[in-house]
VOTOR-39372 format. One line per field, with one value per residue (C-alpha): y, x, z. Coordinates in nm, 2 decimals. Example, Ala and Ser with C-alpha at 12.3 -4.5 7.8 and 13.67 -1.06 7.14 Angstrom:
// VOTOR-39372
north: -0.45/-0.11
east: 1.23/1.37
up: 0.78/0.71
END
This chain:
// VOTOR-39372
north: 2.21/1.86/1.62/1.42/1.66/1.71/1.99/2.23/2.44/2.74/2.78/3.00/2.75/2.46/2.63/2.77/2.41/2.27/2.48/2.25/1.96/2.14/2.43/2.27/2.21/2.46/2.26/1.96/1.76/1.44/1.24/0.94/0.66/0.34/0.25/0.45/0.81/0.93/1.24/1.40/1.71/1.91/2.16/2.37/2.55/2.93/2.91/2.67/2.31/2.13/1.80/1.61/1.39/1.14/1.04/0.74/0.73/0.41/0.27/0.42/0.76/1.03/1.26/1.49/1.25/1.39/1.75/1.80/1.66/1.86/2.19/2.02/1.92/2.25/2.43/2.22/2.32/2.02/2.00/1.74/1.51/1.32/1.10/0.95/0.59/0.34/0.29/0.61/0.92/1.08/0.82/0.52/0.21/-0.08/-0.38/-0.62/-0.72/-0.77/-0.39/-0.36/-0.57/-0.41/-0.46/-0.31/-0.01/0.04/0.06/0.32/0.53/0.51/0.64/0.91/1.03/1.01/1.26/1.50/1.48/1.29/1.19/1.29/1.07/1.14/1.07/0.82/0.80/0.58/0.50/0.18/0.02/0.31/0.19/-0.17/-0.05/0.16/-0.15/-0.31/0.01/0.05/-0.32/-0.28/0.07/0.13/0.38/0.63/0.69/0.88/0.76/0.59/0.61/0.40/0.48/0.19/-0.08/-0.29/-0.47/-0.83/-1.00/-1.21/-1.57/-1.90/-2.07/-1.92/-1.97/-1.82/-1.56/-1.76/-2.04/-1.80/-1.65/-2.00/-2.09/-1.77/-1.59/-1.28/-1.27/-0.90/-0.95/-1.11/-0.80/-0.86/-1.17/-0.95/-0.68/-0.91/-1.06/-0.90/-0.94/-0.66/-0.40/-0.41/-0.27/0.06/0.20/0.49/0.82/0.75/0.40/0.54/0.80/0.52/0.33/0.63/0.71/0.35/0.33/0.66/0.59/0.66/0.54/0.48/0.69/0.40/0.36/0.08/0.10/0.06/-0.11/-0.34/-0.62/-0.83/-0.61/-0.36/-0.39/-0.36/-0.37/-0.06/0.15/0.33/0.46/0.58/0.94/1.09/1.10/1.36/1.23/1.29/1.50/1.81/1.95/1.72/1.42/1.56/1.61/1.25/1.12/1.31/1.17/0.81/0.85/0.90/0.54/0.37/0.13/-0.16/-0.01/0.07/-0.28/-0.44/-0.38/-0.66/-0.90/-0.94/-1.15/-1.45/-1.22/-1.04/-1.37/-1.49/-1.17/-1.18/-1.55/-1.50/-1.24/-1.48/-1.77/-1.55/-1.50/-1.19/-0.82/-0.59/-0.22/0.00/0.35/0.53/0.39/0.51/0.29/0.46/0.23/0.35/0.19/0.19/0.05/-0.24/-0.41/-0.33/-0.42/-0.37/-0.74/-0.75/-0.55/-0.77/-0.87/-0.61/-0.49/-0.78/-0.66/-0.30/-0.14/0.19/0.14/0.39/0.30/0.54/0.51/0.74/0.70/0.69/0.46/0.37/0.72/0.85/1.14/1.28/1.19/1.34/1.53/1.71/1.39/1.23/1.54/1.56/1.20/1.26/1.58/1.43/1.14/1.35/1.57/1.26/1.23/1.57
east: -1.21/-1.37/-1.28/-0.97/-0.85/-0.47/-0.42/-0.62/-0.48/-0.66/-0.73/-0.43/-0.19/-0.33/-0.33/0.02/0.16/0.05/-0.23/-0.35/-0.43/-0.51/-0.71/-1.06/-1.01/-1.04/-0.88/-0.67/-0.72/-0.60/-0.83/-0.77/-1.02/-0.96/-0.60/-0.55/-0.50/-0.68/-0.58/-0.85/-0.92/-1.24/-1.41/-1.71/-1.97/-2.01/-2.31/-2.42/-2.39/-2.71/-2.53/-2.21/-2.03/-1.76/-1.54/-1.31/-1.01/-0.87/-0.53/-0.29/-0.45/-0.49/-0.78/-0.67/-0.80/-1.14/-1.03/-1.28/-1.58/-1.52/-1.63/-1.94/-2.06/-1.97/-2.16/-2.46/-2.44/-2.25/-1.94/-1.70/-1.48/-1.20/-0.97/-0.64/-0.73/-0.56/-0.20/-0.17/0.03/-0.04/-0.30/-0.18/-0.04/-0.07/0.16/-0.13/-0.31/-0.64/-0.65/-0.70/-1.01/-1.33/-1.50/-1.23/-1.19/-1.57/-1.55/-1.28/-1.47/-1.79/-1.60/-1.45/-1.80/-1.91/-1.64/-1.69/-2.07/-2.24/-2.60/-2.60/-2.67/-2.42/-2.37/-2.09/-1.88/-1.59/-1.36/-1.16/-1.07/-1.26/-1.57/-1.48/-1.48/-1.80/-2.01/-1.90/-1.92/-2.28/-2.36/-2.22/-2.35/-2.65/-2.81/-2.52/-2.60/-2.87/-2.72/-2.41/-2.22/-1.94/-1.71/-1.57/-1.58/-1.90/-2.06/-1.94/-2.17/-2.03/-1.99/-2.02/-1.71/-1.36/-1.18/-0.83/-0.79/-0.53/-0.78/-1.06/-0.83/-0.74/-1.11/-1.17/-1.38/-1.16/-0.94/-0.84/-0.73/-0.40/-0.22/-0.36/-0.15/0.15/0.03/-0.07/0.28/0.47/0.80/0.68/0.73/1.11/1.09/0.94/1.13/1.34/1.20/1.28/1.12/0.81/0.80/0.82/0.55/0.31/0.39/0.33/-0.01/-0.12/-0.08/0.29/0.45/0.80/0.92/0.83/0.48/0.52/0.30/0.41/0.09/-0.17/-0.41/-0.09/0.06/0.34/0.60/0.91/1.14/0.98/0.98/1.32/1.20/0.85/0.75/0.46/0.12/-0.15/-0.31/-0.02/0.28/0.48/0.43/0.13/0.35/0.61/0.34/0.22/0.57/0.63/0.30/0.40/0.74/0.58/0.46/0.58/0.37/0.32/0.00/-0.17/-0.07/-0.21/-0.56/-0.48/-0.38/-0.70/-0.92/-0.93/-0.98/-1.27/-1.43/-1.42/-1.57/-1.85/-1.93/-2.22/-2.37/-2.35/-2.49/-2.78/-2.87/-2.67/-2.75/-2.99/-2.92/-3.22/-3.07/-3.04/-2.74/-2.54/-2.29/-2.08/-1.92/-1.60/-1.65/-1.28/-1.16/-0.93/-0.95/-1.30/-1.47/-1.85/-1.92/-1.82/-2.12/-2.38/-2.66/-2.60/-2.96/-3.09/-2.91/-3.05/-3.39/-3.29/-3.00/-2.91/-2.66/-2.46/-2.17/-1.88/-1.65/-1.33/-1.06/-1.01/-0.95/-1.29/-1.32/-0.99/-1.02/-1.37/-1.48/-1.76/-1.93/-1.88/-2.01/-2.31/-2.40/-2.35/-2.55/-2.84/-2.85/-2.84/-3.12/-3.35/-3.34/-3.24
up: 3.02/3.01/3.28/3.17/2.91/2.91/2.67/2.46/2.17/2.02/1.65/1.59/1.75/1.55/1.21/1.26/1.25/0.92/0.77/0.50/0.72/1.05/0.91/0.96/1.33/1.62/1.91/2.01/2.32/2.50/2.73/2.94/2.89/3.09/3.04/2.72/2.63/2.31/2.12/1.93/1.72/1.74/1.51/1.61/1.41/1.43/1.67/1.93/1.80/1.72/1.76/1.73/1.47/1.56/1.26/1.27/1.03/0.87/0.78/0.74/0.80/1.07/1.16/0.88/0.62/0.70/0.64/0.35/0.54/0.86/0.71/0.57/0.92/1.08/0.80/0.89/1.26/1.40/1.61/1.49/1.70/1.52/1.73/1.64/1.66/1.89/1.80/1.60/1.67/2.01/2.11/2.31/2.14/2.39/2.36/2.43/2.10/2.29/2.33/1.96/1.94/1.81/2.14/2.35/2.11/2.12/2.50/2.47/2.22/2.43/2.73/2.51/2.41/2.77/2.86/2.57/2.50/2.78/2.72/2.36/2.05/1.78/1.41/1.36/1.05/0.94/0.65/0.59/0.93/1.09/0.92/1.02/1.38/1.32/1.25/1.58/1.78/1.66/1.76/2.11/2.18/1.95/2.19/2.13/1.76/1.58/1.24/1.11/0.78/0.63/0.34/0.14/0.41/0.40/0.69/0.75/1.00/1.29/1.21/1.41/1.27/1.25/0.92/0.89/0.62/0.43/0.39/0.29/0.02/-0.10/-0.13/-0.33/-0.08/-0.05/-0.36/-0.30/0.06/0.01/0.13/0.47/0.51/0.47/0.70/0.98/0.99/1.28/1.09/0.86/1.13/1.11/0.75/0.87/1.17/1.05/0.94/0.57/0.59/0.75/0.47/0.21/0.39/0.37/0.01/-0.09/0.09/-0.05/-0.42/-0.47/-0.79/-0.92/-1.22/-1.45/-1.31/-1.06/-0.75/-0.39/-0.28/-0.44/-0.33/-0.32/-0.05/-0.01/-0.28/-0.06/-0.36/-0.51/-0.19/-0.24/-0.58/-0.50/-0.56/-0.36/-0.53/-0.52/-0.20/0.03/-0.04/0.06/0.41/0.46/0.41/0.64/0.91/0.87/0.89/1.22/1.36/1.27/1.42/1.77/1.80/1.48/1.26/1.50/1.64/1.30/1.18/1.49/1.35/1.10/1.37/1.57/1.35/1.59/1.89/1.72/1.62/1.98/2.11/1.86/1.87/2.12/1.88/1.59/1.79/1.90/1.53/1.45/1.48/1.31/1.28/1.35/1.31/0.97/0.80/0.49/0.30/0.03/-0.22/-0.40/-0.74/-0.83/-0.50/-0.60/-0.25/-0.11/-0.43/-0.48/-0.47/-0.10/-0.01/-0.18/0.06/0.32/0.31/0.52/0.83/0.83/0.88/0.71/0.48/0.21/-0.05/-0.26/-0.50/-0.59/-0.89/-0.69/-0.57/-0.20/-0.06/-0.16/0.08/-0.05/-0.42/-0.47/-0.16/-0.35/-0.44/-0.10/0.08/-0.14/-0.06/0.32/0.33/0.14/0.38/0.69/0.56/0.57/0.95/1.09
END
């Protein structure tokens, strides 16, 4: 058992719980890093691993959102480590907002890797907020990664002047980000406290619709008036939805929503990087654009190339949840990219 691990479950114990979401994983662990405890799942290949992959989930997801990619990596000979991110499920959810800064969470994840795979360069992948953190993690700890890949969330470089998101939206810079004004408001948390409210929250953010076709979530935000009438969509339903609800009941939604409330903190942390001229990524990098994403639209990634030595771009014909909507296309892109530097 690795130093700091609190628990370990064998494959049979894991898959006995909720087979469809847990089946790709072999074991479950909790480790203490700094002041926080991180819960993570691990999957191993049939033989000795030739390397490791660390996958970071986004909002409002869990490690099981990567369930279709995990078998790809193990088939290629990699072990896969997928933590519940800070604020989610069995991982700590600190009350201090500073703990959710990209810099602090990068420190946590670096310590996590040091416990699990010390002295090893890994492949880092992220989706949504997990990809947002990926870019900063790779800035703060570039020596840890042999390659990085991001799904849907493009790279936004550090800046030298802070402009509040509300003003940027008003000026037309991020017209699809209005929902973030709602999600960053702490008063939203009170709407999602009971088991049924959390269920509605998850249905809304995973494509649920009312019987007459109204959505629960759009670039405008969560449609609170539609929540009682939403029906689960194809992305999250049945026992998988029940499992997600149970995980979110552990800590609630404040932690996941805290990721939307750190813009000023992140700006202050990254100001020295911006003042020094920014950062250039030297490791092989893959960015996968979801062409139908209504929020992280293709225009947001324009001009990314100037920050990378080895950037590969790819597109998939999906909405935001690319790795769930078309795992075959996503896996093909990832495998082709990995084969260029293995």
